[in-house]
N, C-alpha and C positions, 0 to 999 in steps of 0.2 A: 693292684695298681700303688706306684709309688706316687709321690709329689709331682714329679715331673710329667707324669702320664697325667695324673687329676689337672696340672695347668695346661697341656695340650687340649684335654676335652674341653675344659671351661673357656678357653680360648675358642674353638671352635663350634659350641653350641651358641654361644656369647656374641659372636661374630668379634672377639676381640684381639689384639696382638697378644703373642704369648707373652711379652713384659707387661704388660697390663694383666694380664691375667694372674701372671706370678704376683703382682704387686695387690691385687685384689686377696688373692688366697692369703698373703703375708697379712694383711691387714685385718682380715677375718682372724686369722689364727692368735695375730695380737690382741685384739681386741677381747676374744673368749677369754683369752691366758690372763690377760689383766682385770676383767670383772671377778674371775675366780679368784684371783689371787685377793681381791678387795673383799672376797667371801660372799659375792652375790652370785645368782644361777643365769643362765642363759637360757632362755625358752623358744625356741623354732616350732610354732605350730605345724603340726602332720610331718615333721622331721624328727624332732627330739628335745631333752632340754639335759645343758652340761650343769654340772653344779659340784659341788665340796662336800666329802664325808670325812666324818673326824675317826680317827681309827685309836683305840683305846692303847695302853702300853700292855705288854703281855710279856709272857714267858714263851722262849722257844729252845729248840735243841739245836747244836751243831752237827750237823749229820758225818763229819769225819770222827769228830772226838766224842760224840754223844753228851757234851757237858750242855748243862742248863744255861741259855745266855737270855739277856732281858732286851727286848725290843720296844723302841720308846714310842711314843705316841707321836702321830703325825697327820696330816690331814693329804687326803686323795683325791685326784680328779675321777669322776664316773658318769658316764653318759648313759642318759635311759632313752630308747627310741621311742617316737611317737606312734599313734596307733597307725597313719599313713605309711610310715616307713616300714614298719612291721608286714604289714599287708603285702607291700612289695615284695618283701626277702621271701614270702611265704613259698 
């Protein structure tokens, strides 16, 4: 399912126009992204939790040359599914 398919499904299930469903989905994504950028997590009971995880700097290897390279530290977004979502997926 891509973004267009998701917008269609939201519009159908919620009785919204596709434009309204698209704006709602974009608002959701923007607000979750903004919260994560500020270092906050977003918890949706039954669905899951979006959070930020910090990865430490480490050394890696260039697969073409075999040379050792330095990989910098960075923050990454992660999602942990809630119990209700995990049970539905089983």
